[in-house]
C-alpha positions in Angstrom: 1.5 -42.8 -5.7 -0.2 -39.6 -4.4 -3.8 -38.6 -5.1 -5.0 -35.1 -5.5 -6.2 -34.8 -1.9 -2.8 -35.9 -0.5 -1.0 -33.3 -2.7 -3.5 -30.6 -1.5 -2.8 -31.5 2.1 1.0 -31.4 1.6 0.7 -28.1 -0.2 -1.4 -26.6 2.7 1.2 -27.8 5.2 4.1 -26.3 3.2 2.3 -23.0 2.9 1.5 -23.0 6.6 5.2 -23.6 7.5 6.4 -20.9 5.2 3.8 -18.5 6.5 4.9 -19.0 10.1 8.5 -18.3 9.2 7.9 -15.3 6.9 4.7 -14.0 8.3 5.9 -11.4 10.8 8.3 -9.9 8.3 5.6 -9.6 5.7 3.2 -8.0 8.1 5.9 -5.6 9.3 6.8 -4.5 5.8 3.1 -4.1 4.9 2.6 -1.8 7.9 5.6 0.3 6.9 4.3 0.6 3.4 0.9 1.6 4.7 2.4 4.3 6.9 4.5 5.7 4.0 1.4 5.7 1.7 -0.7 7.6 4.3 2.1 10.2 4.8 2.5 10.7 1.1 -1.3 11.1 0.5 -1.5 13.6 3.3 1.4 15.6 1.8 -0.4 15.7 -1.5 -3.6 17.1 0.1 -1.9 19.9 2.0 -0.3 22.8 0.2 3.4 23.3 0.5 4.5 26.2 2.8 4.7 29.4 0.8 2.1 28.3 -1.8 -1.1 30.3 -1.6 -4.3 28.5 -2.5 -6.5 30.2 -5.1 -9.8 31.3 -3.7 -12.6 28.9 -4.6 -10.2 26.3 -5.8 -10.3 27.7 -9.4 -7.4 26.7 -11.6 -5.1 29.5 -12.8 -6.0 31.2 -16.1 -3.9 30.5 -19.1 -4.2 34.0 -20.6 -7.2 33.3 -22.8 -10.3 35.4 -22.3 
């Protein structure tokens, strides 16, 4: 029947064929995800309009001395 090396070659060929068909779509969606992640991380770093930053970056006090 088939040996281990023949099955490995068949598996590599099947993966290569599927990668050629689906590759561009996967790369495109990965790029979109990266752009969204960058935009969201930038939004978290910058304060929202109308929010004042506390001087020195100290957290607000909770009323305790």
